[in-house]
DRENLOSE-711589 format. One record per residue: residue in one letter; x, y, z of N, C-alpha, C, CB in turn. Coordinates in steps of 0.02 Angstrom, whole numbers, plus 50000, padded with zeros to 5 digits. Glycine has a CB too. Layout:
N
AXYZXYZXYZXYZ/...
//
This chain:
410
X490315081858530489745086458525489355084958461489985093858525/X488695084458467488275083158408488235089458365487565080958429/X488115088358300488055094058254487495098658275487945091658182/X486945095758301486385099958323486585104458381485795095558343/X486995101758428487225105958483487685111458458487595101658535/X488085109958407488525115058379488125120758349488985112058327/X487575119058315487145124258287486875128758342486555121058247/X486655125658397486405129658452486935134158482486115125158506/X487545131558489488095135558517488255141458471488725131158526/X488275140258406488425145658360487885151058362488485142958288/X487255148858368486715153758372486765157958435486035150258370/X487005154958490487065158658553487625163758551487165153858610/X488105162958505488665167658502488455174558478489195164858456/X487925175058440487725181458413487395185758466487265180458353/X487445192158459487115196758505486415198558483487525203058513/X486225196558422485565198258396485055193158422485575198358319/X484565195358462484065190658487483675187158432483585194158534/X483565190658376483195187658321483565181558294483095192758265/X484235181958290484625176258267484645170658319485335178458250/X484685172558383484695167358435484055163358435484815170558503/X483495166758427482845163358433482635159958368482315168258456/X482785163158312482565160458248483115157358206482235165758209/X483695156358236484275153958198484165147158165484875153558243/X483815142658200483715135958172483275136258110483395131258225/X482745140358113482315141158054482695144257996481705145458071/X483115149358011483505152557959483995147657928483875158657986/X484305143457970484785138557944484425133457900485145135058002/X483835131257923483445126457883483265129457815482815124357920/X483055135757815482885139057752483505139657707482585145957765/X484075141657737484685142457698484905135857666485245145157742/X484915130557706485135123957680484655121557626485185118757736/X484005122557638483515120257589483585123957523482815121257616/X483685130457526483725134457465484415134157432483565141657481/X484905131057466485585130957442485645127857373486025127257491/X485275122657360485295119457294484585117657272485745113157294/X484115122057285483415120757268483295122557195482935124757315/X483525118157151483505119557079483055114657041484205119457050/X482815109457076482455104157041481855106457002482245099057090/X481445110757033480825112757000480945118056947480325115357052/X481455122156956481605127056904481905123756842482095132356931/X482215117856851482515114256795482045108856767483165111056817/X481425108956788480955103856765480855103956689480295104656799/X480805109856657480755109856583481365106456550480685116956557/X481965107756577482555104556549482535097056561483195107456581/X482275094856618482215087756631481715084556582481985086556704/X481175088156567480685085556519481005084556450480085090256513/X481445089256431481795088556367482265082556370482185094956350/X482625081856426483095076256434482735069556430483465076856500/X482125069356457481745063056457481395061956390481225063156512/X481445066656343481165065856277480405066756273481335059256252/X480125070656318479395071756318479195076256260479165074656385/X478635074856229478385079256177478065085456210477875075656131/X477885090356169477645096756195477015095856237477505101556137/X476545091756214475925090856250476045087556318475425086656209/X476455082356319476595078856382476975083356431476995072456369/X477465086956405477845091456448477405097056476478435094556410/X476965099756433476505104956456476035102456510476105107656398/X475795096256501475355093256552475725092356618475085086456528/X476345089956614476745089056675476845095656712477425086056658/X477045100856675477165107356707476525110256735477475112256657/X475955109156701475325111556727475115108156791474785110656675/X475215101556794475055097856855475505099956912475125090256843/X476135101156899476605103356951476395110256977477325103656924/X476205114656932475985121356952475365120856995475855125756890/X474885116656975474265115957014474415113157084473775111356978/X474865108357088475055105557153475365110957198475545099757145/X475745115457167476045120857206475525125457237476505124857163/X474975126557201474445130857229474125127657291473905132157176/X474055121057291473755117657348474235117157407473515110757328/X474885117757395475365116857448475295121857504476055117257421/X475205128257486475125133357538474515132257581475085140257506/X473955130257549473345128957586473425122857631472755127957538/X473755117657606473875111657646474315113257706474195106157603/X474845117157695475285118957750474915122857804475865122957725/X474485127457782474095131257831473615126957870473705136757796/X473295122157837472835117657871473205113357922472465113257821/X473795110857902474195106757948474425110958009474795103857912/X474615117257996474835121558051474275122858100475105128258024/X473665123858075473095125058119472935118858162472475127058079/X473035113058134472845106958168473405104058212472635101758118/X474025104458188474575100958222475125105558247474865095958177/X475095111958234475645116458253476105117858195476025113458311/X476615121858207477035124458153477555119358128477395130558177/X477765114758169478335110558151478145105158100478615107358212/X477565102158107477395096558063477325098557990476755093558086/X477015104157974477015106057903477705107357875476595112257893/X478175109657917478865110557893479175103757878479285114357946/X479085098957923479365092257912479045088957851479265087957974/X478395089657845478055086657787478295089857723477295087357793/X478335096557722478545100057662479245098157640478505107457673/X479705097857687480395096057670480435088757649480865097357729/X480085084357685480105077257667479815075957598479735073257719/X479235079057584478925078157518479365080957463478235081557516/X479675086657476480105089757426480715085357412480335096657449/X481025082657465481605078357455481435072057416481905076457523/X480885068857434480685062757399480505064257327480085059457434/X480125069657317479905071357250480485072957203479445077257252/X480965076857228481535078757187481975072657172481955084157221/X482095068457222482525062557212482225057857160482625058857278/X481575056657164481255052157117481175055257047480565050057143/X481055061757045480975065156980481615064856940480755072456990/X482185065356972482815065356936483085058456921483325068956975/X482765053256948483005046456937482745043656871482785041856996/X483115039156840482895036156776482365030856787483495033056739/X481765033056808481205028656822480665029756770480925029956893/X480155025456768479615026256719479295033156722479095020856728/X478995035156666478695041756660478145042856712478405042856590/X477785037556729477245038156779477525040456846476885031456787/X478125038156863478435040356926478575047856925479095036456940/X478805050356868478925057556861478285061556870479245059156793/X477735059056843477095062556847476805062456918476605059556799/X477035057956959476825057757029477315061457074476735050557053/X477965060257064478465062957109478555070557102479135059557097/X478535073057040478645080257031478085084357063478685081956956/X477435082757052476915086557088476945085657164476235084457064/X477135079657186477195078457258477745082857288477325071057273/X478305083357253478845087657276478645094957275479455086657235/X478285097057223478055103957219477565105557274477725105357151/X477145100657292476685101557348477075102857413476225095457355/X477595098957424478005099857483478365106557484478505094357490/X478635108557426478975114957421478505120657438479265115957350/X477905120557410477425125857422477145125657493476855125457373/X477185119857525476975119357595477495122357641476845111957613/X478135121057627478675123357671478775130857667479315119757654/X478785133757607478995140657597478605145657640478915142457525/X477935145757639477585150657681477585148857755476875151557658/X477565142257770477515140257839478155141557879477345132857843/X478735141657845479355143257882479355150557902479975141557839/X479035154857862478985161957881478475162757937478775166257821/X477915159057933477425159457987477715156758052476795155457968/X478115151558048478415148758108478875153758142478795142358092/X479175158258103479605163258133479225167558183479915167658079/X478585168758169478165172558215477975168658277477555174858181/X478115162158278477945158058336478545156758381477655151558314/X479155157058354479745155358393480135161558415480195150758354/X479995167358386480375173458401479925178258440480635176758336/X480205181358491479835186258530479585191958485480265189058587/X478995194658499478695199758455479145205658440478065202158485/X479515207958491479925213858480480525212658434480175216458546/X480665206358419481235204658376481015201658309481705199958411/X480355201058298480115197658238480285201458174479365196658243/X480285208058178480435211958118481135210458093480365219558132/X481635210358138482315208758118482375201358098482795210358175/X481995197058132482035189858115481795188658044481615185758164/X481245191958024480995191157956481515193757906480325194957947/X481845199257923482365201957878482955197157872482605208757904/X483165194257929483715189357926483515183257884483915187157997/X482885181157890482645175457850482685177157776481925173657870/X482475183157758482495185157687483215185557663482145191957677/X483665188057705484365188457686484665181457677484765192357739/X484495176857722484735169957716484485166657652484525165757777/X483855168057636483565165257574483935167857512482815166957570/X484065174357511484405177257453485135174957449484385184857457/X485465174357507486155171957507486195164757482486465172457578/X485715160657502485695153757478485585153457403485145149757514/X485185158157377485085158457304485735159957269484555163757286/X486125164657297486775166157267487235160057267487115171957305/X487265156757324487675150757328487425145357280487695147957400/X486765145057273486475140257227486675141557155485715140257233/X486695148057136486925149757069487635146957057486925157557059/X488065147957107488755145657100488795138057096489175148257158/X488395134657139488405127357139488175124557072487965124757195/X487645127357046487385124956982487885126256926486715128456965/X488215132156928488725133556877489295128656880488985140756886/X489505126856941490065122156948489855115056931490335122357020/X489235113256951489025106356944488635105056880488605104357002/X488565110056837488155109256777488415103756731488115115856739/X489065102556733489345097356689489205090256713490095098456683/X488975089456774488865082756800488195079956779488915082756876/X487755084156751487125081656726486545083056773487165074356714/X485945083156744485335084756783485195079656838484745085056736/X485255073156826485115068356881485535069556943485225061356857/X486165071356934486595072756992486375079057028487335073456970/X486185084256989485935090357020485305088957061485785095656967/X484865084657035484265082857072484435079157136483795078557028/X484925074857134485135071357195485435076157245485645065857178/X485825081057221486105086057266485555090157298486595090657228/X485045091957259484465095557286484135091357341483955097157229/X484035084857327483715080557377484145079957440483595073557347/X484805079857432485245079257490485215085457534485965078057467/X485245091457505485205097557545484525098257577485365103757502/X483995096157543483335096357572483275091657631482795094657519/X483585085757626483585080957681483975083757741483895074257659/X484515087257727484895090457782484475095857816485545093457755/X484095099757777483645104657806483105101357848483325108957751/X482875095557826482375091757864482665089657931482155085557825/X483295087457931483615085457994483695091358042484305082257979/X483905097058015483975103058057483305104858088484255109058015/X482775104658048482115106458073481885101558127481605106558016/X481985095158115481775090058163482145090758229481885083158134/X482785092258227483185092358288483165099058324483895090758272/X483115104558288483235111058319482625115658323483765114558282/X482125114558282481545119158282481035116758334481215119558211/X480835121058380480355118958431479665117758401480315124158487/X479265113758435478585112358413478115117358445478375104958432/X477935122558407477515127858433476855128058394477875134758429/X476335130858426475675130458396475365137358384475225126558440/X475595142558417475285149058409475805154358397474865150758471/X475595159658360476025165358350476105169258415475755169958295/X476685172258424476795176558481476565183558462477545176558504/X476125186358501475835192958485476085198058534475065192658487/X476325203758508476585208958551476035211958595476915214458510/X475425211858571474885215158607474545210758658474385217758558/X474735204458661474405200058709474465202758780474705193058705/X475045205858795475135208758861475155216358859475785206158892/X475385219158803475495226358801474855230358792475965228058745/X474355227658754473755231558739473165226758735473845235458672/X472835225458792472275220758792471715222658744471995220058861/X471625229158732471085231458688471185228958617471035239058688/X471815227958597471945225758529471735218558517472675226558513/X471575214858572471345207958564470715207558522471225204858633/X470305212858524469665212758488469735215258416469165216958525/X470325217358396470415220058329470375214458277471085223758323/X469925215058230469845210058177470315211858119469095209758152/X470815207658108471315209158057471175205657990472005207258082/X470615202257984470495198457923470455202957861469845194557929/X470105208557866470045212957808470715216057789469535218357822/X471075219157836471735221857817472215216557792472045225457875/X472185210557821472625205157797472455203357725472555198957842/X471805202957709471595201457641471805206957593470835200557639/X471715213257613471915218757570472655218757556471705225457601/X473055217557608473775217657598474005211657557474145217757665/X473655206057562473805200357520473705202157446473365194257538/X473175205857431473055208057362473605212857338472375211357356/X473805217357383474345222057365474985218257349474465226957423/X475155213257390475775209557378475715205057316475945205357439/X475115202657301475015198857240475135203257179474315195757237/X474885209457182475005214257128475755215857122474605220657138/X476085216457179476805217657179477175211957144477065218557250/X476995205757159477325200057128477185199857053477095193557161/X476585201957033476415201956962476875206756924475685203856952/X476945212956950477365217856917478095215656917477295224756951/X478325212956973479025210756979479175205156930479175208457051/X478735200156927478855194456883478775196556810478375188656899/X478315201156796478225203756728478865207056704477645208656725/X479175210956747479805214156728480355209056716480025219156782/X480445204456765480995199656760480935195256698481015195356822/X480335192556685480255188156628480315191956562479565184756631/X480045197956559480075201956497480795203956481479635208156502/X481145206356531481825208756520482295203056502482085212356582/X482215197356535482645191556520482535189156448482515185856569/X481915188556428481765186156361481975191256308481025184556353/X481865197656322482035202756273482785203356262481755209456296/X483175202956317483905203256309484165197256272484235203856378/X483875191356286484085185356251483935185956176483745179056280/X483385189156159483215189956088483635195356055482465191756081/X483765200856091484145206356062484885204656056484055212656104/X485145200856103485855199056102485925191556112486245202956157/X485845187656060485855180356066486475177556099485775177256000/X487045180856090487665178156116487805179856188488235180556074/X487575185756211487745187756279487155190556318488285192856278/X486555190256291485975192956325485815189256390485375192856280/X485825182656387485665178656446486185179656501485615171256428/X486825179756483487355180656533487315187656563488045179456502/X487135192656521487075199456547486505199956598486965204456489/X485945196956581485385197056628485565193056691484745194156596/X485925187556683486145183756741486575187856788486515177556719/X487025191956759487445196256800487025201456837487965199856756/X486515204056803486065208856836485695205556894485555211756786/X485485199256884485125195756936485575194256997484845189156909/X486205192656983486675191457038486775197857078487355188957011/X486855203457043486935209957078486305211557118487075215557028/X485715210457088485085211657123485055207557187484495209957078/X485215201157183485175196857242485695198857294485275189557222/X486295200557272486825202557319486625208857357487485203657282/X486355213757321486135219957354485585218457404485885225057301/X485115214057386484575212357432484835208657493484055208057396/X485345204557486485655201157543485935206257592486205196357520/X486295211057565486635216057608486135220857639487155219957567/X485605222657602485155227957623484575225557666484885231557564/X484425219157667483815216757700483765218757773483775209157694/X484275217157812484235218557884484275226057898484795214957921/X484765229857869484765237157881484105240457861485335240357844/X483815238357805483185241457783482625240257833482985238757714/X482615234357864482095232957914482165237457975482115225657934/X482775239857988482885244358045482755251658027483605243558070/X482915253457965482825260457945482105262057929483265261957884/X481755257357897481065258657876480595257557934480875254157816/X480205262657951479745262258007479015262957986479915267558058/X478895265557926478215266857905478065263057840478105274357895/X477755257257845477585253557783477085257257740477315246757800/X476685261657770476205265557731476545270057681475765269757778/X477185271657693477565275657644478035271257603477965281157681/X478355266457636478865262457602478565257957549479245258257652/X477995254757564477705249957516477465253557453477125246257549/X477065258957457476875262457395477475265057356476415268257411/X477985267657392478585269957357478925264257320479075273157407/X478995258557353479315252857321478925250357260479395247257370/X478265250157266477855248057209477915252857151477125247457230/X477935259257166478005264257113478685263557079477915271257141/X479215262357118479885261457088479905255357043480405260857143/X479585249957063479575244057020479175245256956479285238057059/X478615248656963478235250456903478635254856856477585253856921/X479015259656885479435263956845479995260056811479725269556888/X480285255156848480795250856818480535247056758481075246056869/X479915244456764479615240956707479505245656649478945237756728/X479295251856663479175256656610479825258456575478845262956638/X480365259356612481015260956582481245255256537481545262356637/X481175249156561481385243356521480965242856458481335236956562/X480305244156465479855243556408479985248756354479135244056431/X480315254156371480475259156321480895256256264480845265056353/X481395252156285481795248556235482115242656270482345253256203/X481795236756265482005230856302482725228756284481535225156289/X482955230456225483615228056205484185232756223483625227056133/X484035238456255484555243356272484885241456338484245250556276/X485555240656336485905238556397485875243856452486625236956380/X485945250156433485945255456484485265255856517486125262156452/X484735255356478484065255356508483955249056549483525255856453/X484265243456529484205237356568484515238156637484535231656531/X485095241256640485425242456705485015247256748486135245156695/X484775252656717484375257556754483735254456780484215263756710/X483405250556737482765247556758482885242556815482425244056699/X483425238656812483565233956866483725237656931484155229356846/X484075243256926484215247256986483565249757018484675253156969/X483105252056977482455254457003482055248857034482045257756947/X482035243157000481665237357026481975234857091481645231756974/X482645234757094482975232457155482835237157214483735232057144/X482865243757201482695248557253481975247657276482815255757229/X481525246657228480835245457246480735239157286480405245257184/X481095233857267481045227557303481265228357375481465222157268/X481805231957387482055233057455481545236957495482725236757454/X481245242257465480765246257500480135242257519480565252357458/X479895238057473479295234157485479415228857538479045230957421/X479965225157531480085219457574480385221257642480545214657540/X480565227657652480855229657716480385227857774481005237057717/X479735228857763479255227457817478675223057796478985233957843/X478635221257732478035217657709477955210957744478075216557634/X478505207357754478465200957789478225201757861479125197457789/X478455207057894478245208357962477515210457964478685213657995/X477295214457915476595216357912476155210157906476475221157852/X476355205457864475965199257856475925195357922476275194957802/X476475195057958476465191458022476005194958072477165190858051/X476075201458077475685205258126474945204858111475915212458128/X474755205158048474055205258029473755198358021473965209157965/X474145193058029473875186358023473275185558069474415180958038/X472705183458042472105183058084472195178558144471515180558043/X471895180458198471915176258258471405170658252471775180458321/X471455165858297470965160558298471215154158266470345162758263/X470765149358256470975142658234471135142058160470435137758250/X471055147558122471185147158050471745151758027470545148958012/X472205153458073472755157958055473205154858002473165159558118/X473345148458008473775145157959473465145057890473925138057981/X472815143557886472485143457821472505150357788471755141157828/X472405155657828472425162457801473115164057774472215167557854/X473635162157812474315163557790474495159557728474825162057846/X474265153357725474375149357665474015152157605474155142257676/X473405154957615473025157757560473375163957531472325159657583/X473695168057574474045173857547474655171757506474255178657603/X474965166157525475525163557486475285161357417475875157757522/X474695158257415474395156257351474245162357308473755152057362/X473985167657340473835173857304474465176857273473495178957350/X475005176857310475635179457283475895175157226476165179957338/X475815168557233476015164057179475605165357116475935156757201/X474965166657126474525168057069474745174557034473795168657091/X474915179657074475165185857044475805184757006475285191057098/X476245180557032476875178856998476725175356932477325174457042/X476245170756932476075167056872475775171656819475575161456889/X475335176256839475035180956792475575185456761474495185356826/X476045187756802476585191956776477005188356725477015194456832/X477175182056739477585178156693477205176856628477795171656724/X476545175456634476145174056575476065180256531475455171556595/X476075186156561475985192356523476625194756491475715197756568/X477195191756508477835194256484477885193856408478395190256516/X477705188156379477775187356306477345192356267477605180256286/X476695193056283476305198156248476575205156255475595197956272/X476825206656315477105213356325477715214456280477305214356399/X478155209456278478775210156240478645210356165479245204456257/X478175206256141478075205456070477565210356042477855198456054/X477015211356078476465215256051476375221956086475825211356057/X476775223256135476655229356173476915235656140476975228756240/X477345235156090477625241156060478045244756110477065245756034/X477815250556131478145254456184477645255256241478405261456157/X477565250156283477035250356334477225254556395476855243356355/X477605259856384477835263656441477255266856478478335269056419/X476735268856442476185272356474475805267556520475705275356422/X475595261656491475195257256533475625253856586474845252056491/X476285252956573476725250156624476775254856684477425248856595/X476815261356669476835266256723476165266356760476995273256695/X475625265356722474965265156754474915259356802474415264756700/X475195253556783475185247756829475515249556895475545241656797/X476115252456891476465254356953476085259656992477145256856937/X475805264656955475455270056989474815267557023475275275556939/X474435263456987473815260857017473965256457077473415256956965/X474485252357071474665247957128474885252157187475225243157107/X475285257357174475515261657229474935265357262476025266657203/X474485267857221473905271457248473465266657289473485274657192/X473395260457262473005255457299473305253957367472955249157259/X473965253457369474295252257434474205258257480475035250757423/X474255264257451474195270357492473495270957521474355276457450/X472985268857481472295269457504472075263657548471845269957444/X472495258657555472315253057598472395255057671472755246757582/X472015259957691472075262757758471965257657813471605268457767/X471485252957805471405247957858472045244057873470855243057840/X472455242857821473085239257831473545243157876473425237857764/X473665249357859474135253457897473865255057966474295259957859/X473205255957972472915257258038473005251258084472175259058031/X472865245258057472935239258098473655237958117472645233158061/X474115239058069474825237958084475065242958137475245238458021/X474825249158133475035254158182474815252058252474745261058165/X474235248758257473995246558323474345240258347473255245358320/X474455235658301474725229158321475475228458312474385223758282/X475755231958263476455231058246476925235558283476545232058174/X476665240958314477115245558350476835247158419477205252058310/X476695242058459476485243558528477085245958569476175237258561/X476955247158632477485250058674478125245958673477235250558745/X478065239358672478655235058676479075235258613478455227858690/X478795237858557479145237458494479365244258469478705234158444/X479145249558497479315256158473480075257358477478945261458513/X480325260858427481025262958423481495256958416481215266858485/X481225251158395481655245458383481985246058315481265238858388/
//
């Protein structure tokens, strides 16, 4: 029996239709993320290669810019060739880029391979979620998106352990391991993921009137909401990590690492149940955004306090679960129809990346110059929550498209 056939047999054993239909995509995501450490360790690789500050900064800037184009490229490829080819290109580019970046080759190779790998990474990440909407029946897409998120978080946990165990073998070996797992994910995608071109829509048969609903505006609004969510989330994570490392030089980093492991573990366990319990994103998303803003405010009160660090992480984790319970499904449901659906989905991934970048960039000023920014930190969460609450076109469109007769009470 071929390994690909074994994967199919294992997927058929489950009673969950979302796993049966989307299992290959979830497995590809899990394997890919299992040791996806190459780009996060790029600053360490720059130090190992002896790059000066200006050269290293240029390299990281070029890699970041390439990542922004990856989502748009993946969307364009999906519109033209279907969902499978951007996945294959993204994984292939990522594997080649990581393998060459970690090899002892001339500096020019690093400056080409690292951005090329980042382009592939940014191409694969959003398109694998979009592909879930093409291979899974509409009534099971909500659970499929949750399983995908759980697989992604579980792979991150396993990746933490792998890096901890393999850290003594050196960066080049870690880069080769990253390239190997990415190549395995490429093989899974090539053999097991069907070549599909269009999203499956619940309303295509259930509600013909919804065919005329223009989702571009609500999709754009929700993309902005999620970009703001990523900004607040990344602002908290970067600020708290740096502040604990400064306040406790000997154990601050390990303490934050333990908090991150707990955060990821809780998200792994809660992802699928939350997608079943949460039925109203119009309530869950604003609540989650407010909880994350409150977590940032609690941490900002005294970044070096361990008790406040635990409380703030608990609030942020609860907010993350509330936001992500349905946000991925909302994005799938509101993806614009027509020949530019892939480009629109890729653009929202770029918007979220931009929000993440702004949050990380703001972390140092907040930590150093913010004093006690509890008031404006709370304002960030409050304004974001109110913005989500007032985004009525989003919730109205999702109510029409996301909960038709075939999907109610799921």
